[in-house]
C-alpha positions in Angstrom: 245.2 112.1 65.8 246.1 109.1 67.7 246.6 105.4 66.6 247.0 102.4 68.2 248.2 99.0 66.6 247.0 96.0 68.7 249.7 93.6 69.9 247.8 90.2 68.8 246.5 91.1 65.6 248.7 94.1 64.3 245.2 95.6 63.4 245.3 99.9 63.6 242.8 101.8 65.3 242.3 105.5 64.4 241.4 108.1 67.2 240.2 111.3 67.0 239.8 113.4 63.8 240.8 111.8 60.4 241.1 114.4 57.7 241.3 113.1 53.8 242.3 115.0 50.9 240.7 112.7 48.6 244.3 112.0 46.8 243.1 108.0 46.7 239.6 108.9 45.6 236.5 108.3 47.6 232.8 107.4 46.7 229.4 109.6 47.3 226.6 107.5 47.2 223.1 107.6 46.5 220.2 104.8 45.8 220.7 105.0 42.0 223.5 106.5 40.8 226.9 106.2 42.5 229.6 109.3 42.4 233.2 108.3 42.9 235.6 111.6 43.1 239.3 112.2 42.7 241.0 115.2 43.7 244.5 116.1 42.4 247.2 118.4 41.4 249.6 118.5 38.5 252.4 117.2 40.1 250.6 114.1 42.3 248.8 112.3 39.5 246.6 109.3 40.2 248.3 106.0 39.7 247.0 102.4 39.6 248.0 100.5 42.8 247.3 97.4 45.1 247.2 100.0 48.0 243.7 99.3 49.9 243.3 103.4 50.4 243.1 103.4 46.4 239.1 103.7 45.2 238.2 101.3 42.3 235.1 101.7 40.7 233.6 97.7 40.9 233.5 95.4 37.9 230.4 95.1 36.3 229.7 99.2 36.8 227.9 101.2 34.1 230.1 104.5 33.5 227.2 107.0 33.1 229.5 110.0 32.7 233.0 111.7 33.5 234.0 115.2 34.7 237.0 116.9 34.9 236.6 119.9 37.1 239.1 122.5 36.8 239.8 124.0 40.6 242.7 125.7 40.0 243.9 126.9 36.5 246.5 124.4 34.9 249.8 125.7 33.1 252.9 124.0 31.2 252.2 120.6 29.7 250.4 119.5 26.4 247.9 116.7 27.4 246.3 114.0 30.1 245.2 110.7 29.1 242.9 109.8 31.8 241.8 106.1 32.0 240.3 103.1 34.0 242.6 100.2 34.4 243.2 97.6 36.6 245.4 97.7 40.1 248.5 96.7 37.6 247.9 99.5 35.5 246.2 97.0 32.9 243.4 98.2 30.3 240.2 96.8 31.6 238.5 96.1 28.4 239.2 96.0 24.7 239.4 99.4 24.2 237.0 100.5 27.0 239.3 101.9 29.4 239.8 105.8 28.5 237.6 108.3 29.8 239.5 111.2 28.1 242.2 110.4 25.6 244.6 113.4 25.0 242.7 116.1 27.2 244.7 119.1 25.9 245.8 121.9 27.9 244.0 124.2 25.9 240.7 122.8 26.4 241.2 122.8 30.0 242.2 126.5 29.6 239.0 127.1 27.7 237.3 126.0 30.5 237.0 128.5 33.5 237.9 127.4 37.0 235.1 125.7 38.3 234.0 124.5 35.0 233.8 120.9 34.0 234.8 119.1 30.9 232.6 116.4 30.5 234.3 113.0 28.9 231.4 112.4 26.6 231.8 115.7 24.4 235.5 116.9 25.0 237.7 117.8 21.9 239.9 115.3 21.9 239.7 111.4 20.4 237.0 111.0 23.1 236.3 108.0 25.2 237.0 104.9 23.7 233.4 103.5 24.3 233.9 103.3 28.0 230.6 105.3 28.5 227.2 104.1 28.4 225.2 105.6 25.2 228.3 105.2 23.1 226.8 104.6 19.7 229.4 102.4 18.5 229.4 100.0 21.4 226.8 97.8 23.1 228.5 96.6 26.3 229.2 99.0 28.9 229.9 96.7 31.8 233.8 97.3 33.3 235.0 93.8 33.0 237.2 94.2 36.3 237.3 96.7 39.1 238.5 100.2 37.5 240.9 102.8 39.3 242.0 106.1 38.0 244.9 106.5 36.1 246.0 110.2 35.0 249.1 110.3 32.9 250.8 113.7 31.6 252.3 114.5 28.1 254.7 117.2 29.1 255.8 118.8 32.0 252.6 120.9 33.8 253.7 123.6 36.3 250.5 124.2 37.8 246.8 122.9 38.4 244.5 121.2 40.4 241.6 119.1 39.4 238.8 116.9 40.5 237.6 113.7 38.4 234.4 112.8 39.3 232.6 109.8 37.7 228.7 108.8 37.7 228.0 105.1 37.6 225.9 102.4 38.3 226.8 99.8 40.4 225.0 96.3 39.3 226.6 94.3 41.9 224.0 91.7 43.1 222.8 92.8 46.8 223.9 90.8 49.6 221.7 87.8 50.6 218.8 89.1 53.4 
């Protein structure tokens, strides 16, 4: 790949094939339900960032479901906390940022490689009401743009996963 930086505005142009490993996340879109995907390994976890490469689910979106898809078996640590946070790493709503609170190694290990653990049904303390359909909370919209934050408890030594989030983007459409 060749990169050319313009002398006037210092804007970079890319030429040729660009490869991505989905480390910063991305979105797969259809007309109604949008899907964001992050792929990461045990030693390179997603963090909140002001980096423009980091994908954010927009403010006002309604989270329908989240999946933790095991690609390579995990080993070592105890659990993962997986949250949606703002670019500074702060919670984006009162008790509404968690997708998985204490996603235990035993739960990940009990899932065969290629099997997804749903946020709405995992055996931990579940999702602090960020998901639509939560029986205890009537407000499901994200208060601000949400980035994925994964924090490990214990020292993991192996594992690769995808976090897949399905959501409705209720942002107003641009004027025609």
